[in-house]
Backbone as a chain_set.jsonl record, in Angstrom:
{"seq": "XXXXXXXXXXXXXXXXXXXXXXXXXXXXXXXXXXXXXXXXXXXXXXXXXXXXXXXXXXXXXXXXXXXXXXXXXXXXXXXXXXXXXXXXXXXXXXXXXXXXXXXXXXXXXXXXXXXXXXXXXXXXXXXXXXXXXXXXXXXXXXXXXXXXXXXXXXXXXXXXXXXXXXXXXXXXXXXXXXXXXXXX", "coords": {"N": [[126.119, 126.865, 105.516], [122.821, 125.801, 105.553], [121.296, 123.527, 103.33], [118.334, 123.937, 101.588], [115.671, 121.996, 100.387], [114.165, 122.398, 97.322], [110.809, 122.618, 95.962], [110.901, 121.449, 93.51], [113.135, 119.866, 93.43], [114.464, 116.605, 93.675], [115.612, 114.337, 95.946], [118.149, 112.066, 95.339], [117.78, 108.568, 95.454], [119.671, 105.799, 96.844], [121.002, 102.652, 95.783], [120.203, 100.234, 97.859], [120.281, 97.535, 97.841], [117.95, 96.228, 98.484], [116.148, 95.158, 96.693], [117.363, 93.234, 95.268], [116.903, 90.503, 95.409], [114.633, 89.97, 93.943], [114.437, 89.522, 90.985], [113.501, 86.825, 88.938], [111.782, 85.749, 90.775], [108.577, 84.347, 91.582], [105.326, 85.707, 91.078], [103.315, 86.258, 93.828], [100.267, 84.777, 95.158], [98.355, 87.111, 95.637], [95.718, 89.282, 96.292], [94.519, 92.436, 95.353], [92.741, 95.527, 95.711], [91.53, 97.278, 92.954], [91.35, 100.409, 91.12], [88.986, 100.27, 89.78], [87.349, 99.066, 91.506], [87.398, 96.332, 91.674], [88.724, 93.18, 92.828], [92.0, 92.288, 92.196], [93.79, 89.557, 91.335], [97.061, 89.067, 91.575], [98.7, 86.9, 90.811], [97.193, 85.751, 88.863], [97.277, 87.294, 86.604], [97.882, 87.259, 83.259], [100.479, 86.813, 80.752], [102.583, 89.551, 79.728], [103.395, 92.158, 81.916], [103.659, 95.35, 83.554], [104.51, 96.49, 86.691], [104.493, 99.277, 88.467], [105.702, 100.811, 91.354], [105.1, 103.021, 93.985], [105.607, 105.509, 96.592], [103.466, 107.381, 97.542], [100.889, 109.369, 96.134], [100.584, 112.873, 96.028], [98.082, 115.318, 96.95], [96.425, 118.037, 95.451], [96.522, 121.076, 97.242], [96.787, 119.836, 99.693], [99.074, 119.515, 102.245], [102.364, 118.007, 101.987], [103.61, 115.043, 103.671], [105.236, 115.487, 106.834], [108.635, 116.255, 106.592], [108.9, 115.02, 104.133], [110.174, 115.948, 101.743], [112.824, 115.594, 102.34], [113.417, 112.952, 102.247], [115.212, 110.677, 100.48], [114.238, 109.817, 97.24], [111.507, 109.877, 97.768], [109.843, 111.976, 96.809], [108.037, 112.611, 93.793], [106.016, 110.942, 92.841], [103.661, 111.589, 91.409], [104.748, 112.622, 88.93], [105.951, 110.194, 88.093], [103.729, 108.485, 87.75], [102.408, 109.932, 85.754], [104.273, 109.652, 83.729], [103.993, 106.975, 83.04], [101.396, 107.089, 82.137], [101.744, 108.757, 79.882], [103.366, 107.17, 78.284], [101.868, 104.965, 77.857], [100.583, 103.897, 75.523], [102.808, 103.053, 74.026], [103.843, 101.087, 75.716], [101.723, 99.267, 75.707], [101.803, 98.569, 73.001], [104.115, 97.124, 73.044], [103.255, 94.885, 74.199], [102.636, 94.93, 76.908], [100.697, 95.119, 79.816], [99.755, 97.625, 82.221], [100.109, 98.457, 85.633], [99.765, 100.449, 88.502], [100.942, 100.805, 91.867], [100.495, 101.446, 95.302], [100.713, 101.985, 98.874], [98.524, 103.387, 99.547], [95.051, 104.097, 100.287], [92.137, 102.549, 98.688], [90.352, 104.612, 97.998], [91.996, 106.896, 97.899], [93.64, 106.12, 95.8], [91.78, 105.999, 93.709], [91.067, 108.708, 93.509], [93.518, 109.809, 92.639], [93.885, 108.47, 90.181], [91.704, 109.397, 88.685], [92.106, 112.22, 88.735], [94.632, 112.444, 87.488], [94.085, 111.347, 85.087], [94.62, 108.642, 84.305], [95.127, 105.863, 82.18], [95.08, 103.24, 83.023], [94.801, 100.772, 85.648], [95.132, 101.546, 89.125], [96.449, 100.002, 92.003], [95.574, 99.23, 95.321], [97.498, 98.638, 98.081], [97.098, 98.742, 100.884], [97.422, 97.173, 103.082], [99.944, 96.205, 102.911], [100.472, 93.715, 101.735], [101.922, 92.714, 99.523], [104.48, 93.439, 100.19], [104.971, 91.756, 102.37], [104.756, 89.259, 101.1], [106.704, 89.291, 99.049], [108.893, 90.565, 100.079], [109.314, 93.335, 99.667], [110.927, 96.546, 99.48], [110.521, 99.126, 101.932], [109.798, 102.274, 103.596], [109.528, 104.504, 106.423], [107.456, 107.256, 107.014], [106.285, 109.992, 108.718], [105.031, 108.252, 110.499], [103.827, 106.403, 108.823], [104.086, 103.403, 106.973], [105.528, 103.027, 103.92], [105.892, 102.141, 100.433], [109.071, 101.875, 98.798], [110.148, 103.428, 95.792], [109.897, 101.655, 92.769], [110.049, 99.61, 89.788], [108.72, 96.819, 88.036], [109.034, 94.262, 85.593], [106.918, 91.772, 84.579], [106.533, 88.522, 83.42], [104.435, 86.033, 82.44], [103.851, 85.396, 85.147], [106.31, 85.583, 86.458], [108.935, 87.542, 87.757], [110.887, 89.349, 85.643], [112.495, 91.546, 85.286], [113.795, 94.15, 87.286], [113.611, 97.483, 88.213], [115.357, 99.447, 90.211], [116.994, 101.529, 92.502], [114.468, 103.833, 91.366], [115.184, 106.586, 89.504], [115.515, 109.54, 87.679], [112.083, 109.935, 88.76], [110.238, 110.7, 86.75], [111.253, 109.639, 84.447], [110.892, 106.963, 84.487], [108.954, 105.305, 83.069], [109.862, 105.645, 80.455], [112.379, 104.446, 80.615], [111.59, 101.789, 81.123], [110.187, 101.255, 78.743], [112.332, 101.414, 76.946], [113.887, 99.208, 77.79], [112.08, 97.083, 77.345], [111.776, 97.351, 74.578], [114.246, 96.528, 73.697], [114.012, 93.827, 74.067], [112.204, 93.036, 72.251]], "CA": [[124.75, 127.209, 105.221], [121.98, 124.616, 105.381], [120.65, 123.428, 102.027], [116.889, 123.719, 101.598], [115.208, 121.29, 99.203], [113.071, 123.092, 96.643], [109.68, 121.753, 95.598], [111.206, 120.77, 92.245], [114.296, 119.007, 93.593], [114.214, 115.273, 94.212], [116.84, 113.747, 96.458], [118.381, 110.793, 94.67], [117.938, 107.397, 96.323], [120.804, 104.922, 96.55], [120.64, 101.234, 95.725], [120.546, 99.593, 99.135], [120.247, 96.087, 97.652], [116.699, 95.68, 99.022], [115.347, 94.522, 95.644], [118.255, 92.326, 94.531], [116.38, 89.128, 95.454], [113.361, 89.859, 93.219], [114.444, 88.917, 89.648], [113.311, 85.379, 88.911], [110.74, 85.362, 91.735], [107.195, 84.2, 91.108], [104.358, 86.631, 91.672], [102.51, 85.494, 94.787], [98.807, 84.811, 95.065], [97.903, 88.242, 96.443], [94.644, 90.044, 95.648], [94.469, 93.838, 95.758], [91.615, 96.268, 95.142], [91.922, 98.218, 91.897], [90.552, 101.631, 91.065], [87.64, 99.996, 89.26], [86.619, 98.431, 92.595], [87.529, 94.874, 91.589], [89.91, 92.537, 93.394], [92.893, 91.788, 91.151], [94.709, 88.521, 91.794], [98.298, 89.304, 90.828], [99.221, 85.66, 90.225], [96.321, 85.347, 87.753], [97.481, 88.164, 85.441], [98.619, 86.499, 82.25], [101.302, 87.533, 79.791], [103.581, 90.534, 80.153], [102.851, 93.363, 82.542], [104.558, 96.21, 84.311], [104.001, 96.968, 87.969], [105.333, 100.316, 89.04], [105.368, 100.965, 92.77], [105.468, 104.359, 94.433], [105.21, 105.726, 97.985], [102.119, 107.943, 97.628], [100.685, 110.584, 95.362], [100.074, 114.01, 96.781], [96.814, 115.886, 96.499], [96.485, 119.5, 95.409], [95.994, 121.761, 98.408], [97.054, 119.082, 100.919], [100.526, 119.52, 102.444], [103.094, 116.732, 102.023], [103.943, 114.564, 105.009], [106.361, 116.192, 107.437], [109.939, 115.724, 106.227], [108.802, 114.288, 102.86], [111.157, 116.393, 100.756], [114.174, 115.223, 102.753], [113.566, 111.5, 102.119], [115.655, 110.372, 99.119], [113.356, 108.975, 96.434], [110.088, 109.967, 98.129], [109.146, 112.92, 95.943], [108.001, 112.295, 92.37], [105.028, 109.912, 92.524], [102.784, 112.062, 90.349], [105.462, 112.552, 87.653], [106.141, 108.791, 87.702], [102.442, 108.006, 87.23], [102.151, 110.609, 84.477], [105.157, 109.087, 82.71], [103.362, 105.737, 82.558], [100.236, 107.531, 81.336], [102.209, 109.295, 78.605], [103.994, 106.091, 77.5], [100.981, 103.805, 77.933], [100.378, 103.308, 74.193], [104.039, 102.347, 73.668], [103.906, 99.876, 76.538], [100.711, 98.33, 75.178], [102.318, 98.088, 71.715], [105.156, 96.152, 73.387], [102.577, 93.734, 74.795], [102.622, 95.014, 78.368], [99.679, 95.806, 80.598], [100.378, 98.472, 83.232], [99.437, 98.664, 86.911], [100.49, 101.208, 89.51], [100.639, 100.288, 93.199], [101.032, 102.088, 96.506], [100.041, 101.575, 100.116], [97.397, 104.283, 99.784], [93.727, 103.476, 100.306], [91.454, 102.525, 97.392], [89.769, 105.928, 97.723], [93.09, 107.784, 97.48], [94.068, 105.669, 94.484], [90.743, 106.42, 92.75], [91.205, 110.155, 93.32], [94.71, 110.051, 91.825], [93.655, 107.98, 88.815], [90.785, 110.318, 88.015], [92.742, 113.535, 88.587], [95.752, 112.353, 86.555], [93.564, 110.762, 83.834], [95.442, 107.465, 84.012], [94.373, 104.886, 81.384], [95.316, 101.918, 83.587], [94.352, 100.644, 87.033], [96.016, 101.633, 90.283], [96.13, 98.99, 92.999], [95.789, 99.624, 96.717], [98.071, 97.627, 98.972], [97.139, 99.422, 102.177], [97.809, 96.184, 104.094], [101.332, 95.816, 102.607], [100.496, 92.279, 101.45], [102.997, 92.374, 98.595], [105.721, 93.566, 100.959], [105.111, 90.528, 103.143], [104.909, 88.101, 100.218], [107.902, 89.37, 98.214], [109.993, 91.258, 100.749], [109.556, 94.599, 98.984], [111.485, 97.581, 100.349], [109.639, 100.191, 102.407], [110.357, 103.248, 104.527], [108.5, 105.088, 107.284], [107.364, 108.716, 107.004], [105.163, 110.483, 109.538], [104.367, 107.103, 111.111], [103.236, 105.533, 107.798], [105.011, 102.569, 106.216], [105.261, 103.239, 102.493], [106.803, 101.465, 99.522], [110.088, 102.59, 98.049], [109.826, 103.468, 94.372], [110.52, 100.656, 91.91], [109.215, 99.059, 88.721], [109.037, 95.432, 87.7], [108.418, 93.655, 84.416], [106.515, 90.409, 84.916], [106.117, 87.731, 82.257], [103.86, 84.74, 82.805], [103.91, 85.175, 86.587], [107.672, 85.625, 86.988], [109.594, 88.847, 87.643], [112.036, 89.209, 84.744], [113.355, 92.728, 85.382], [113.474, 95.085, 88.371], [114.254, 98.79, 88.148], [115.414, 99.919, 91.587], [115.961, 102.529, 92.72], [114.022, 104.582, 90.192], [115.513, 108.014, 89.558], [114.421, 110.353, 88.195], [110.793, 109.253, 88.628], [109.54, 111.027, 85.505], [111.881, 108.882, 83.346], [110.696, 105.537, 84.751], [108.276, 104.611, 81.964], [110.761, 105.688, 79.303], [113.391, 103.418, 80.864], [110.934, 100.494, 80.945], [109.945, 101.111, 77.303], [113.617, 101.119, 76.328], [114.274, 97.839, 78.112], [111.171, 96.173, 76.623], [112.079, 97.454, 73.148], [115.434, 95.702, 73.466], [113.613, 92.41, 74.112], [111.259, 92.775, 71.146]], "C": [[123.963, 125.935, 104.937], [121.291, 124.656, 104.017], [119.163, 123.143, 102.2], [116.501, 123.024, 100.307], [114.051, 122.058, 98.593], [111.984, 122.093, 96.29], [109.992, 120.955, 94.339], [112.345, 119.754, 92.38], [113.896, 117.669, 94.209], [115.547, 114.704, 94.681], [116.984, 112.337, 95.898], [118.547, 109.647, 95.663], [119.173, 106.601, 95.918], [120.308, 103.478, 96.527], [121.15, 100.564, 96.995], [120.484, 98.07, 99.05], [118.934, 95.43, 98.068], [115.807, 95.025, 97.975], [116.147, 93.485, 94.861], [117.721, 90.896, 94.45], [115.168, 88.914, 94.541], [113.437, 89.237, 91.824], [114.396, 87.388, 89.716], [112.239, 84.889, 89.867], [109.385, 85.224, 91.054], [106.31, 85.223, 91.808], [103.455, 85.817, 92.592], [101.01, 85.651, 94.55], [98.282, 85.853, 96.052], [96.828, 88.966, 95.649], [94.598, 91.444, 96.236], [93.297, 94.524, 95.067], [92.137, 97.288, 94.138], [90.989, 99.426, 91.921], [89.216, 101.434, 90.359], [86.795, 99.237, 90.288], [86.701, 96.921, 92.621], [88.783, 94.399, 92.307], [90.726, 91.957, 92.235], [93.841, 90.79, 91.791], [95.979, 88.627, 90.958], [98.82, 88.043, 90.154], [98.384, 85.193, 89.034], [96.482, 86.224, 86.516], [98.38, 87.425, 84.457], [99.462, 87.41, 81.368], [102.302, 88.467, 80.442], [102.876, 91.731, 80.78], [103.908, 94.086, 83.339], [103.833, 96.631, 85.575], [104.968, 98.035, 88.454], [104.793, 100.637, 90.428], [105.906, 102.314, 93.233], [104.986, 104.568, 95.866], [103.778, 106.238, 98.134], [102.027, 109.184, 96.747], [100.149, 111.664, 96.289], [98.734, 114.448, 96.213], [96.948, 117.4, 96.486], [95.841, 120.096, 96.66], [96.221, 121.044, 99.732], [98.578, 119.039, 101.106], [101.114, 118.103, 102.428], [103.306, 116.324, 103.471], [105.165, 115.319, 105.527], [107.669, 115.482, 107.072], [109.997, 115.027, 104.881], [109.918, 114.647, 101.89], [112.587, 116.002, 101.116], [114.417, 113.714, 102.683], [113.996, 111.192, 100.686], [114.678, 109.413, 98.419], [111.885, 109.096, 96.758], [109.31, 110.835, 97.143], [109.144, 112.412, 94.5], [106.956, 111.275, 91.964], [104.085, 110.341, 91.4], [103.519, 112.08, 89.008], [105.706, 111.114, 87.17], [104.851, 108.246, 87.094], [102.127, 108.633, 85.884], [103.055, 110.075, 83.373], [104.58, 107.779, 82.17], [102.103, 106.046, 81.762], [100.707, 107.937, 79.943], [102.851, 108.246, 77.705], [103.11, 104.839, 77.431], [100.793, 103.128, 76.567], [101.62, 102.526, 73.748], [104.161, 101.036, 74.436], [102.917, 98.835, 76.048], [101.189, 97.745, 73.846], [103.431, 97.054, 71.922], [104.582, 94.951, 74.126], [102.464, 93.765, 76.296], [101.387, 95.749, 78.884], [100.416, 96.62, 81.65], [99.481, 98.538, 84.46], [100.354, 99.514, 87.785], [100.07, 100.703, 90.88], [101.264, 101.177, 94.256], [100.272, 101.557, 97.71], [98.884, 102.504, 100.459], [96.082, 103.527, 99.687], [93.123, 103.433, 98.901], [90.867, 103.893, 97.023], [90.832, 106.921, 97.251], [93.581, 107.411, 96.084], [93.069, 106.106, 93.407], [90.848, 107.906, 92.459], [92.382, 110.456, 92.403], [94.481, 109.615, 90.387], [92.761, 108.937, 88.037], [91.46, 111.659, 87.735], [93.843, 113.522, 87.532], [95.358, 111.761, 85.208], [94.416, 109.576, 83.373], [94.616, 106.418, 83.278], [94.525, 103.445, 81.872], [94.881, 101.944, 85.055], [95.486, 100.906, 88.022], [95.528, 100.613, 91.294], [96.453, 99.514, 94.386], [96.328, 98.436, 97.5], [98.22, 98.245, 100.355], [97.433, 98.463, 103.336], [99.222, 95.666, 103.905], [101.467, 94.31, 102.374], [101.66, 91.885, 100.54], [104.367, 92.516, 99.264], [105.985, 92.262, 101.707], [105.423, 89.333, 102.242], [106.221, 88.1, 99.437], [109.102, 90.01, 98.907], [110.336, 92.573, 100.066], [110.066, 95.657, 99.96], [110.473, 98.68, 100.677], [110.443, 101.184, 103.246], [109.199, 103.807, 105.352], [108.599, 106.604, 107.212], [106.119, 109.111, 107.777], [104.346, 109.328, 110.113], [103.718, 106.148, 110.127], [104.322, 104.702, 107.131], [104.595, 102.622, 104.759], [106.288, 102.5, 101.651], [107.857, 102.412, 98.985], [109.758, 102.438, 96.565], [110.607, 102.403, 93.593], [109.552, 100.29, 90.792], [109.684, 97.646, 88.43], [108.348, 95.063, 86.396], [108.166, 92.198, 84.781], [106.073, 89.723, 83.631], [105.678, 86.363, 82.749], [104.095, 84.41, 84.285], [105.283, 85.215, 87.224], [108.256, 87.019, 86.754], [110.85, 88.674, 86.799], [112.986, 90.402, 84.806], [112.85, 93.619, 86.509], [114.279, 96.362, 88.147], [114.191, 99.375, 89.562], [116.821, 100.383, 91.891], [115.623, 103.242, 91.426], [114.374, 106.052, 90.409], [115.995, 108.46, 88.196], [113.074, 109.689, 87.909], [110.096, 109.493, 87.294], [110.126, 110.32, 84.287], [111.626, 107.383, 83.465], [110.073, 104.808, 83.562], [109.152, 104.57, 80.716], [111.847, 104.619, 79.425], [112.807, 102.024, 80.639], [110.667, 100.237, 79.462], [111.238, 100.741, 76.596], [114.053, 99.68, 76.564], [113.388, 96.834, 77.363], [111.434, 96.198, 75.125], [113.283, 96.602, 72.794], [115.13, 94.214, 73.483], [112.722, 92.035, 72.94], [111.937, 92.147, 69.954]], "O": [[124.405, 125.089, 104.159], [120.77, 125.692, 103.605], [118.789, 122.197, 102.893], [116.957, 123.42, 99.234], [113.063, 122.338, 99.272], [112.202, 120.881, 96.314], [109.409, 119.893, 94.123], [112.495, 118.877, 91.529], [113.095, 117.613, 95.142], [116.495, 114.603, 93.903], [116.062, 111.524, 95.973], [119.346, 109.733, 96.596], [119.659, 106.715, 94.793], [119.317, 103.136, 97.173], [122.35, 100.357, 97.179], [120.617, 97.385, 100.065], [118.813, 94.206, 98.013], [114.807, 94.398, 98.328], [115.644, 92.921, 93.889], [118.055, 90.162, 93.521], [114.719, 87.779, 94.383], [112.543, 88.459, 91.49], [115.151, 86.756, 90.454], [111.823, 83.734, 89.785], [109.094, 85.907, 90.073], [106.519, 85.557, 92.974], [102.894, 84.802, 92.178], [100.564, 86.546, 93.832], [97.828, 85.524, 97.148], [97.007, 89.234, 94.461], [94.634, 91.623, 97.454], [92.91, 94.14, 93.963], [93.057, 98.054, 94.425], [89.989, 99.457, 92.638], [88.392, 102.349, 90.342], [85.676, 98.817, 89.995], [86.128, 96.289, 93.508], [89.778, 95.119, 92.386], [90.197, 91.226, 91.398], [94.609, 91.14, 92.687], [95.971, 88.311, 89.768], [99.332, 88.11, 89.036], [98.823, 84.329, 88.275], [95.887, 85.933, 85.479], [99.494, 87.021, 84.791], [99.203, 88.608, 81.252], [102.799, 88.219, 81.541], [101.895, 92.246, 80.244], [104.916, 93.508, 83.744], [102.685, 97.073, 85.532], [106.111, 97.744, 88.805], [103.583, 100.723, 90.639], [107.032, 102.692, 92.908], [104.063, 103.888, 96.314], [102.959, 105.592, 98.789], [102.984, 109.951, 96.636], [99.371, 111.399, 97.205], [98.314, 114.007, 95.144], [97.52, 117.983, 97.406], [94.762, 119.679, 97.081], [95.886, 121.581, 100.788], [99.293, 118.575, 100.218], [100.452, 117.135, 102.804], [103.198, 117.144, 104.383], [106.023, 115.738, 104.75], [107.792, 114.266, 107.225], [111.043, 114.491, 104.515], [110.535, 113.769, 101.287], [113.474, 116.077, 100.266], [115.504, 113.247, 103.024], [113.22, 111.422, 99.757], [114.346, 108.348, 98.94], [111.067, 108.471, 96.083], [108.229, 110.45, 96.697], [110.135, 111.847, 94.038], [107.0, 110.779, 90.838], [103.751, 109.534, 90.532], [102.967, 111.595, 88.021], [105.67, 110.852, 85.968], [104.882, 107.613, 86.038], [101.638, 107.959, 84.977], [102.658, 110.046, 82.209], [104.671, 107.508, 80.972], [101.782, 105.334, 80.811], [100.134, 107.51, 78.941], [102.879, 108.415, 76.486], [103.561, 103.78, 76.996], [100.843, 101.901, 76.479], [101.494, 101.454, 73.157], [104.535, 100.006, 73.875], [103.241, 97.649, 75.982], [101.001, 96.555, 73.591], [103.655, 96.203, 71.061], [105.325, 94.102, 74.62], [102.221, 92.728, 76.913], [101.076, 96.855, 78.444], [101.578, 96.341, 81.945], [98.26, 98.659, 84.351], [101.569, 99.317, 87.803], [98.949, 100.22, 91.039], [102.41, 101.607, 94.128], [99.321, 100.787, 97.581], [98.323, 102.415, 101.551], [96.007, 102.456, 99.084], [93.541, 104.187, 98.022], [90.887, 104.28, 95.855], [90.6, 107.693, 96.32], [93.899, 108.287, 95.279], [93.467, 106.532, 92.323], [90.733, 108.328, 91.308], [92.261, 111.27, 91.487], [94.855, 110.336, 89.462], [93.028, 109.248, 86.876], [91.388, 112.171, 86.618], [93.978, 114.475, 86.765], [96.18, 111.678, 84.295], [94.866, 109.512, 82.228], [93.505, 106.11, 83.708], [94.121, 102.519, 81.168], [94.628, 103.007, 85.622], [96.637, 100.538, 87.787], [94.325, 100.387, 91.424], [97.479, 100.162, 94.596], [95.704, 97.378, 97.572], [99.309, 98.272, 100.927], [97.667, 98.911, 104.459], [99.665, 94.788, 104.646], [102.461, 93.704, 102.772], [102.306, 90.859, 100.753], [105.301, 91.787, 98.931], [107.096, 91.734, 101.674], [106.257, 88.495, 102.583], [106.792, 87.039, 99.187], [110.21, 89.994, 98.369], [111.512, 92.898, 99.899], [109.682, 95.664, 101.129], [109.687, 99.104, 99.83], [111.612, 100.956, 103.558], [108.033, 103.605, 105.016], [109.685, 107.171, 107.334], [105.026, 108.611, 107.51], [103.121, 109.411, 110.205], [103.109, 105.165, 110.549], [105.369, 105.235, 106.761], [103.459, 102.304, 104.408], [107.411, 102.259, 102.092], [107.591, 103.59, 98.744], [109.165, 101.445, 96.145], [111.822, 102.272, 93.745], [108.37, 100.626, 90.852], [110.864, 97.317, 88.556], [107.227, 95.494, 86.126], [109.065, 91.485, 85.227], [105.317, 90.296, 82.847], [106.44, 85.635, 83.386], [104.486, 83.295, 84.63], [105.42, 84.914, 88.41], [108.087, 87.599, 85.682], [111.767, 87.946, 87.18], [114.151, 90.288, 84.425], [111.647, 93.82, 86.672], [115.487, 96.312, 87.919], [113.123, 99.748, 90.047], [117.773, 99.676, 91.559], [116.422, 103.247, 90.49], [113.923, 106.678, 91.368], [116.838, 107.783, 87.608], [112.938, 108.962, 86.925], [109.438, 108.598, 86.764], [109.551, 110.394, 83.201], [112.095, 106.611, 82.629], [110.611, 103.801, 83.101], [109.176, 103.567, 80.003], [112.189, 103.964, 78.441], [113.456, 101.172, 80.033], [110.892, 99.129, 78.975], [111.247, 99.855, 75.742], [114.531, 99.011, 75.648], [113.887, 95.853, 76.813], [111.324, 95.165, 74.465], [113.337, 96.019, 71.711], [115.913, 93.419, 72.964], [112.509, 90.854, 72.667], [111.285, 91.867, 68.949]]}, "num_chains": 1, "name": "protein.A"}
């Protein structure tokens, strides 16, 4: 009997080693448009910050991409974003700014930020600039190249911790808070 994936089930991704080269890397001089309409130069962000990366958020009433539920690690972008929203005060108390990033357009990012009431900026990398600069892992769905889910802690322009693959997505921020708390 063929197994059908329910809307609530998330297929677990495996660590394919595609992010192993990132710890210790410097953040490149890449500028991305944020949900406030400003260009954010990643290499100019000072101090400690968290960049969580996700494939794409869905929109109510709009069907998912064909085959989306069968791609390990694809489902869960909204719960991941909401987890960072819900743990935002803790992350700020640990000295970390938060940014979310996907390959979605600035308009799609703005819609998601407003709908989910996110207290931090989302960044649009619809040109996959960070993929090119850092060698970030991606996958293709319905002809679109999208980022694989991951989170990074950056301190003074250097990646100090990478969480990859992220599973389950709704626990991502909690995991990051736990790791940062251990460094405090």
